C-alpha positions in Angstrom: 23.4 7.4 5.0 23.3 5.6 1.7 20.3 3.5 2.9 18.2 6.6 3.5 15.9 8.0 0.8 13.4 10.9 0.7 9.7 10.4 0.5 9.8 11.5 -3.2 12.4 8.9 -4.0 10.4 6.2 -2.1 7.3 7.2 -4.2 9.3 6.8 -7.5 10.7 3.5 -6.3 7.3 2.1 -5.5 5.4 3.7 -8.4 3.0 5.6 -6.2 2.3 9.2 -5.3 4.3 11.1 -2.7 1.1 11.6 -0.7 0.6 7.8 -0.6 4.1 7.5 1.0 3.4 10.4 3.4 0.2 8.7 4.4 2.1 5.5 5.2 4.6 7.4 7.2 1.9 9.1 9.2 0.2 5.8 9.9 3.5 4.3 11.1 3.5 1.7 8.3 6.9 3.0 7.1 9.7 3.7 9.6 11.3 7.1 9.3 14.3 8.9 10.7 14.8 12.6 11.1 18.1 14.1 10.0 18.6 17.8 10.0 14.9 18.5 10.4 14.0 16.4 7.3 12.3 13.0 7.3 13.9 10.0 5.5 12.9 6.4 5.0 15.1 3.3 4.9 15.4 2.0 1.3 15.2 -1.6 2.4 11.9 -1.0 4.3 10.4 0.7 1.3 11.5 -2.0 -1.1 10.2 -4.8 1.2 6.9 -3.1 2.1 3.9 -5.3 1.5 0.5 -3.4 1.5 -2.4 -4.8 3.5 -5.2 -6.3 1.7 -8.2 -4.2 2.7 -11.8 -3.7 1.6 -14.8 -5.8 1.1 -14.1 -9.4 0.0 -15.3 -10.4 -3.5 -18.8 -11.7 -3.9 -19.2 -15.4 -4.4 -20.2 -16.3 -7.9 -23.8 -17.4 -8.2 -24.5 -20.9 -9.2 -25.6 -21.2 -12.8 -27.8 -23.9 -14.4 -28.9 -23.7 -18.0 -28.5 -19.9 -18.0 -31.4 -19.4 -15.6 -31.2 -17.5 -12.4 -32.3 -19.1 -9.2 -35.2 -17.4 -7.6 -35.7 -17.7 -3.8 -39.2 -18.3 -2.7 
């Protein structure tokens, strides 16, 4: 039982909001266990959680030559 923490404790531990932890729980990214009708998380899973890198990749930097922009014709 010492390894189980509440979503609020998980949020403090990770430095995020409680709703962010709840969202991860709903999406199945963090394993939960129900005890007495309440949801708990495993401390080790929260500490070792690695978020996915999502979103658009960064744009490639344009080539620069003498401070002029290249114009496509």
